[in-house]
N, C-alpha and C positions, 0 to 999 in steps of 0.2 A: 434491439439494443436490450440488455439488465441496467433499471440504474437503481436499485438497489444500493443502499448507503453502512459506508460498514467504516465501523471505531477500531481507532490504534490497533482494541485488544483485540477485536472477530477477525485485523487481514497476520494480526499472529498466530492468532492458535490454527488462524490457516494454512499461512507457509508453514509451519512450527519456526516462527527466532523467534529470543528475544526481544526487549524493544529493545537494545544497544546498536544491534542486525540491523528493525525499522528503523533506527534516525539512522544510522550508517550511509541507508540506502536510501533516506530521505537527501543525504548530504550530496549519494554523487547522481543521483536525477536516476535511481533508475526507479524508486517510485513516485508519487505525485501526493504531495496531500493535492483535495479538489477544493476542499471551500473547508471553513472555521463556521462556530460554534462557539464567538468567545473565545476559551480558554480552553478547546477541542478539538482535535480536526475529525477530519470526516474526507471516501475514503467511498468513488463512488467502486461498485465493483465489475467494472468495463472496465476501467483503469485499473485496473492491478491486475485483468484478468489480461490486459497486455500487457503488466510488467511481468509477465511471469511466461510468455511467449518470448520477450528483453532477451527473460533474465537465462529460457534453455538454450537461446540462440548463441551463451558466450566462452556455453561452457563446451 
């Protein structure tokens, strides 16, 4: 299991999406924020990978 930690910017760059799209995906449950450091969101690579699989199945 890859436990690499990603920032919001990392996720946006990986998925080639805007900040608004990332926030929308969080709100509707496609992407999960794994934890926060202060006011900063952090994501595990494994969670993003699972989100990509779910997203691809929706299409």
